C-alpha positions in Angstrom: -35.6 -21.7 -6.4 -32.1 -23.0 -5.3 -29.4 -21.7 -7.6 -25.7 -23.2 -7.3 -22.8 -21.4 -8.9 -19.7 -23.5 -9.7 -16.4 -22.4 -11.2 -13.8 -25.2 -12.4 -10.2 -23.5 -12.6 -7.6 -24.7 -15.1 -6.1 -27.5 -13.1 -9.9 -28.8 -12.9 -10.4 -29.0 -16.7 -6.5 -29.5 -18.1 -7.2 -33.2 -18.8 -9.6 -35.7 -20.4 -9.9 -37.7 -17.2 -10.5 -34.2 -15.1 -13.3 -33.2 -17.7 -15.0 -36.4 -17.0 -14.5 -35.5 -13.1 -16.3 -32.4 -13.8 -19.2 -33.8 -15.9 -19.6 -36.3 -12.8 -20.1 -33.5 -10.3 -22.4 -31.6 -12.6 -24.5 -34.7 -13.4 -25.0 -35.1 -9.4 -25.2 -31.5 -8.3 -28.1 -31.3 -11.2 -30.2 -33.5 -9.0 -29.5 -31.4 -5.7 -30.2 -27.9 -7.0 -33.0 -26.1 -9.4 -30.5 -24.2 -11.4 -26.8 -24.5 -12.2 -24.4 -22.1 -13.5 -20.7 -23.1 -14.3 -17.7 -20.8 -14.7 -14.9 -22.3 -16.3 -11.1 -21.4 -17.0 -9.0 -22.2 -19.9 -7.4 -25.6 -20.1 -4.5 -25.8 -17.4 -1.2 -23.7 -19.0 -3.3 -22.5 -22.1 -3.5 -18.8 -20.9 0.2 -18.6 -20.4 0.9 -20.2 -23.8 -1.5 -17.6 -25.5 0.7 -14.5 -23.4 3.8 -16.3 -24.6 2.1 -16.2 -28.0 1.0 -12.5 -27.8 4.9 -11.6 -26.9 5.7 -13.1 -29.9 3.6 -11.4 -32.1 4.8 -8.0 -30.4 8.2 -9.0 -31.7 7.1 -9.8 -35.1 8.2 -13.6 -34.8 5.3 -15.0 -36.8 6.8 -18.5 -36.9 6.9 -18.4 -33.0 3.3 -17.6 -32.7 2.0 -19.7 -35.2 3.7 -22.8 -33.6 2.0 -21.7 -30.5 -1.3 -21.8 -31.8 -0.8 -25.1 -33.7 0.3 -26.6 -30.7 -2.9 -25.6 -28.8 -5.1 -26.6 -32.0 -3.5 -30.2 -31.5 -4.2 -30.3 -27.8 -7.7 -29.4 -27.8 -8.5 -31.4 -30.9 -6.8 -34.5 -29.3 -9.0 -33.8 -26.2 -12.2 -33.9 -27.6 -11.4 -37.0 -29.9 -10.9 -38.7 -26.3 -14.3 -37.4 -24.9 -17.2 -39.4 -25.4 -19.1 -37.0 -27.8 -21.3 -38.0 -31.0 -20.2 -37.4 -34.3 -22.2 -34.1 -34.4 -21.0 -32.5 -31.3 -17.2 -33.6 -32.2 -17.8 -32.3 -35.5 -19.5 -28.7 -34.4 -16.5 -28.5 -31.5 -13.8 -29.0 -34.4 -15.3 -26.3 -36.5 -15.9 -24.0 -33.3 -12.2 -24.6 -32.2 -10.8 -23.8 -35.7 -12.8 -20.5 -36.4 -11.6 -19.1 -32.4 -8.2 -19.9 -33.5 -8.0 -18.5 -37.0 -9.8 -15.3 -35.3 -7.0 -15.3 -33.1 -4.3 -15.7 -35.7 -5.6 -12.4 -37.2 -5.3 -10.8 -33.7 -1.8 -11.7 -33.6 -1.0 -10.6 -37.3 -2.4 -7.3 -36.7 -0.2 -7.2 -33.5 3.1 -7.7 -35.7 2.2 -4.8 -37.7 1.7 -2.3 -34.9 3.7 -0.1 -33.1 0.8 1.2 -30.7 1.4 -0.1 -27.2 -2.1 0.6 -26.2 -3.2 -1.0 -29.3 -1.2 -4.0 -28.3 -2.6 -4.3 -24.6 -6.3 -4.2 -26.3 -5.3 -7.0 -28.7 -3.7 -9.0 -25.9 -6.9 -9.1 -23.9 -9.1 -10.3 -26.9 -6.3 -12.9 -27.8 -5.8 -14.4 -24.2 -9.7 -15.0 -23.6 -9.7 -17.7 -26.2 -8.5 -20.1 -24.1 -11.4 -19.7 -21.8 -14.2 -19.7 -25.2 -12.4 -23.3 -26.2 -12.9 -24.6 -22.5 -16.6 -23.5 -22.3 -17.5 -25.0 -25.6 -16.1 -28.5 -24.7 -17.8 -28.6 -21.6 -21.0 -27.4 -23.0 -21.0 -30.1 -25.4 -20.0 -32.8 -23.1 -23.0 -31.8 -20.9 -25.3 -32.0 -24.3 -24.2 -35.6 -24.7 -25.2 -36.5 -21.5 -28.8 -34.9 -22.1 -28.1 -31.7 -20.2 -29.4 -28.7 -22.0 -26.7 -26.4 -22.3 -24.6 -23.6 -23.9 -21.6 -21.8 -23.8 -21.6 -18.2 -23.1 -18.8 -15.3 -23.5 -18.8 -13.0 -20.5 -18.1 -10.0 -23.2 -21.7 -10.2 -23.3 -22.1 -10.4 -19.5 -19.4 -8.4 -17.4 -19.2 -5.0 -18.1 -15.7 -3.4 -17.1 -13.6 -0.2 -17.3 -10.7 0.0 -20.1 -8.0 -1.1 -17.8 -6.9 -3.9 -19.9 -5.2 -6.8 -18.1 -6.7 -5.8 -14.8 -10.2 -4.5 -15.6 -12.4 -3.2 -12.8 -16.2 -4.4 -13.3 -19.0 -2.2 -13.2 -21.2 -4.4 -11.0 -24.8 -2.6 -11.6 -24.2 -2.8 -15.5 -22.9 -6.2 -15.4 -25.8 -7.6 -13.2 -28.6 -6.2 -16.0 -26.5 -7.7 -18.5 -26.8 -11.1 -16.4 -30.7 -10.6 -15.8 -31.0 -10.2 -19.4 -28.9 -12.8 -20.6 -28.5 -15.5 -18.1 -31.8 -15.5 -16.0 -33.9 -16.7 -19.1 -31.8 -19.4 -20.0 -32.1 -20.4 -16.2 -35.8 -20.3 -16.1 -35.9 -22.5 -19.5 -33.8 -25.3 -17.4 -30.5 -24.7 -19.5 -27.1 -25.0 -17.7 -25.0 -22.0 -19.2 -21.2 -22.5 -19.1 -20.0 -19.3 -18.6 -16.4 -18.0 -19.7 -14.0 -17.0 -16.8 -11.8 -13.8 -16.3 -13.3 -12.0 -19.9 -15.0 -8.8 -19.9 -16.0 -5.8 -22.1 -16.1 -2.4 -22.0 -19.0 -0.4 -22.7 -18.4 0.0 -26.3 -18.1 -3.8 -26.5 -13.7 -4.2 -26.7 -12.6 -7.0 -24.5 -11.0 -6.7 -21.5 -9.6 -9.2 -18.8 -10.0 -9.2 -15.3 -6.3 -10.2 -14.4 -5.1 -13.8 -13.2 -7.7 -15.5 -11.0 -10.5 -13.3 -12.5 -12.8 -16.3 -12.9 -13.2 -16.3 -9.4 -14.6 -13.0 -9.8 -16.9 -13.5 -12.6 -18.4 -16.5 -10.4 -19.1 -13.9 -7.7 -20.7 -11.3 -9.9 -22.7 -14.1 -11.6 -23.8 -15.3 -8.3 -25.1 -12.1 -7.2 -26.7 -11.6 -10.0 -28.8 -14.6 -10.4 -29.5 -14.7 -6.6 -27.5 -18.0 -5.9 -27.9 -19.7 -2.5 -24.0 -20.9 -2.7 -20.9 -20.5 -5.0 -18.5 -23.5 -4.9 -14.9 -22.8 -6.4 -13.4 -26.0 -7.6 -9.5 -26.5 -7.7 -6.9 -29.2 -7.5 -6.4 -28.8 -3.6 -8.7 -29.7 -0.6 -9.2 -26.0 0.3 -7.6 -23.0 1.6 -4.4 -23.9 3.6 -2.9 -22.4 6.7 0.0 -21.7 4.6 1.2 -22.2 0.7 1.9 -26.1 1.0 4.9 -25.5 -1.3 6.6 -23.4 1.1 5.2 -24.9 4.3 4.7 -29.1 3.9 2.7 -28.9 7.2 0.1 -26.5 5.9 -3.5 -27.7 6.9 -7.1 -27.0 5.3 -8.7 -24.2 7.3 -12.3 -25.3 7.7 -14.0 -21.6 7.9 -13.2 -18.0 7.5 -15.1 -14.9 7.5 -15.2 -12.7 4.5 -12.6 -10.3 5.7 -10.6 -12.9 6.9 -10.7 -14.3 3.4 -10.2 -11.2 1.6 -6.8 -10.1 3.5 -5.6 -13.9 3.0 -6.1 -13.4 -1.1 -4.5 -10.0 -1.0 -1.7 -10.9 0.7 -0.7 -13.9 -1.2 -3.1 -16.8 -1.3 -3.0 -18.0 -4.8 -6.4 -20.0 -4.7 -8.6 -16.9 -4.5 -9.2 -13.5 -6.4 -8.4 -10.7 -4.6 -11.5 -8.8 -5.5 -13.9 -11.9 -5.4 -15.7 -11.5 -2.4 -17.1 -7.8 -2.5 -19.7 -8.4 -5.1 -21.2 -11.2 -2.9 -20.4 -10.2 0.7 -23.9 -7.7 1.1 -25.8 -10.6 -0.3 -24.4 -13.0 2.3 -23.6 -15.6 -0.5 -21.3 -18.3 1.1 -18.3 -19.5 -0.7 -16.9 -23.3 -0.7 -13.4 -23.9 -2.0 -13.5 -27.9 -3.0 -11.1 -30.5 -4.6 -12.6 -31.4 -7.8 -10.6 -34.9 -7.8 -11.7 -35.5 -4.0 -15.4 -34.2 -3.9 -16.5 -35.8 -1.1 -13.9 -33.6 1.3 -15.8 -30.7 2.7 -13.6 -28.1 1.7 -13.1 -24.7 3.2 -16.2 -22.4 4.0 -16.3 -18.4 3.3 -19.4 -17.2 4.9 -20.4 -14.5 7.4 -20.1 -14.9 10.9 -16.9 -14.5 13.2 -14.4 -17.3 14.3 -13.6 -15.1 17.4 -14.4 -18.2 19.8 -11.3 -19.7 18.3 -8.7 -16.9 19.3 -6.1 -18.2 17.0 -4.3 -17.2 14.0 -5.6 -19.1 10.9 -3.2 -18.6 8.4 -0.1 -17.1 7.6 1.0 -15.7 4.0 4.7 -14.6 2.2 4.2 -12.3 -0.6 6.9 -10.1 -2.7 7.2 -6.6 -2.5 9.3 -3.7 -2.9 10.9 -1.7 -0.4 12.4 2.1 -0.5 14.5 3.6 2.0 16.2 7.3 2.2 18.0 8.6 5.0 15.9 11.5 5.8 12.5 12.6 6.9 9.7 14.5 5.5 6.7 14.2 3.4 6.2 10.6 1.5 3.7 12.1 -1.0 6.0 12.6 -4.1 7.6 9.3 -3.7 4.3 7.4 -2.8 2.7 8.5 -6.1 6.0 7.7 -8.3 5.8 4.2 -6.5 1.8 3.8 -7.4 2.3 5.2 -11.1 5.4 2.8 -11.7 3.5 0.1 -10.3 0.4 0.5 -12.4 2.2 1.0 -15.3 4.2 -2.5 -15.1 1.2 -4.4 -13.6 -2.0 -2.7 -14.7 -2.6 -2.4 -10.6 -2.6 0.4 -8.1 -0.5 0.4 -4.8 -3.4 -0.9 -2.8 -1.4 -1.5 0.5 1.5 0.5 1.1 3.6 0.3 4.6 5.4 3.1 5.7 7.5 4.5 8.4 9.6 7.4 9.6 12.1 8.7 12.3 13.6 11.9 12.3 16.5 10.8 10.2 15.2 7.9 8.5 11.9 6.9 5.8 10.7 3.8 4.7 8.3 2.5 2.2 7.1 -0.6 1.0 4.3 -1.9 -1.6 3.3 -5.4 -2.0 3.3 -7.0 -5.8 -0.1 -8.7 -6.1 0.5 -12.4 -7.0 -2.1 -11.4 -9.9 0.5 -9.3 -11.8 2.2 -12.5 -12.7 5.9 -13.9 -11.8 8.0 -10.9 -13.5 6.5 -8.2 -11.7 8.7 -7.8 -8.9 11.6 -7.9 -11.2 10.1 -5.3 -13.7 8.8 -2.9 -11.1 12.0 -3.0 -9.2 14.2 -2.2 -12.1 11.7 0.6 -13.5 11.6 2.2 -10.1 15.4 2.4 -10.1 15.4 3.8 -13.5 12.8 6.3 -12.8 14.9 7.4 -9.2 18.1 7.8 -11.3 16.4 10.1 -14.0 15.4 12.6 -11.4 17.8 15.4 -10.5 16.8 15.1 -6.8 15.7 11.9 -6.2 15.9 12.2 -2.4 18.5 9.2 -2.0 15.9 6.9 -2.2 17.2 3.1 -2.6 15.2 0.2 -3.6 15.2 -3.3 -2.2 13.0 -6.5 -3.0 11.5 -7.9 0.1 8.8 -10.3 1.5 6.0 -9.2 3.7 4.6 -12.2 5.9 0.9 -11.7 7.1 -0.9 -13.5 9.8 -4.7 -13.7 9.4 -7.0 -13.7 12.2 -10.2 -11.5 12.9 -9.0 -11.6 16.5 -6.1 -9.1 16.5 -8.4 -6.1 17.5 -9.5 -7.8 20.8 -6.6 -10.0 21.3 -3.3 -8.5 21.1 -1.2 -11.0 22.8 -1.9 -12.4 19.2 0.6 -9.7 18.0 3.1 -10.4 20.7 3.2 -13.9 19.7 3.7 -13.3 16.2 6.9 -10.9 17.3 8.3 -13.3 19.7 8.1 -16.0 17.2 10.2 -13.8 15.0 12.9 -12.6 17.7 16.5 -12.2 16.3 14.8 -11.8 12.8 15.6 -8.6 11.6 12.2 -6.7 11.0 11.9 -3.6 8.7 8.4 -2.6 9.2 5.3 -3.7 10.7 1.4 -3.0 10.1 -1.9 -4.4 11.3 -4.3 -4.0 8.8 -7.8 -1.7 9.7 -9.8 -4.6 9.0 -8.2 -6.2 11.9 -7.6 -9.4 10.2 -4.1 -8.9 9.2 -0.7 -8.3 11.1 1.9 -7.5 8.4 5.8 -7.6 9.1 8.3 -6.7 6.5 11.3 -8.5 5.9 14.6 -9.1 3.8 13.4 -11.7 1.3 16.2 -14.3 2.5 14.6 -14.4 5.9 11.3 -15.0 4.3 11.0 -18.8 4.6 12.2 -18.9 8.2 9.7 -15.9 9.3 6.9 -18.1 7.6 7.8 -21.2 9.2 7.8 -19.8 12.6 4.7 -18.0 12.4 3.0 -21.3 10.9 4.3 -23.0 14.3 1.6 -20.5 16.3 -1.2 -22.5 14.1 -0.3 -25.6 14.8 0.6 -25.2 18.7 -1.3 -22.0 19.6 -0.3 -20.8 23.1 
């Protein structure tokens, strides 16, 4: 049977009109597919509000977090008043909203009386997942009101993870078992499950979250688990772009990328796609489409097996923040690498997956990128924490810490068309380059520059995409 998994991001469920558009899409695709699975994020901005409320709870600011919860209640209740719902569905939704928010207040109350940092991290995960639960229940009710059998499901019962709260790693095998038990029977009965996005739970049932953008990862795990033919990610843009349109106004939609290209694009800064999203579906060869929920007629971007090597061009360029360390000596980098990894994990719950290093007889250079999923404060917090740790060590080796930018060109042609690398370097002539690295997937070529050169470097490389030689 043909199965489609559709994930709707926060911007596509943030308003009443957006939810009506989601309903229209679901009703249309229900006629084209045998089975539908929906994955939904919290309403636009809600997760950030929940994180802020948790921070206030940690500081004991009861008035602050209660104000945020009251605002969330008002927003969700106002939305369901505007939706075309019957009295019974609306009443049940209001009760669900009040129950979920009341439970969340209990969590925040517990945080104000706890000095245990680990317990606070656990409670944070338990609280910020509430936004997804609210959204799932609203959409399921809207579908039921339109004669679609639907039920909201919390992924605490589906996605099994480790205990890395804030950026948990799913256990794919165990998650697939849970999906087979709890989702497949619903699909066989013609029910459309509306599933919460970036939430998981440990084997013992402790709630976790998969990091920012983790709803993409949930969609891919579900897609593999239910044997989907395709996965569609609905956003508020027309697809993956050749550059971030907020940074490069000539950015264009990329029609097709290989899995490898898309994975590199995501890791090196594309905010639309979660960095770990493609791994669960790559062996299943499930194609992914990224589409605009407000312009569903547009084709979007396709990620699928197969190479675009016939194009022999650079497909995209990204910019992402990083922290660089330099020292006026050579020697082993193992100690400083371990320190950087530990500090990054303490501040972002992410390990240093990519490090760029180089040495000469008299100097050493080490750079680690800060994932966008770590949040806007991660680069500053990591920088400060590294400086503090180095200053506390009696023999720090004279390491200096700086904030840098990593500009990465994406193409699956770097391994057999080295002139692409030459074109990138020629485009950056007269800009100081601190480091270079070609990824082992042969789909990325990165240059490290001082942050104040990042915009210029980005625009120059993007010109190669618009005007390939």
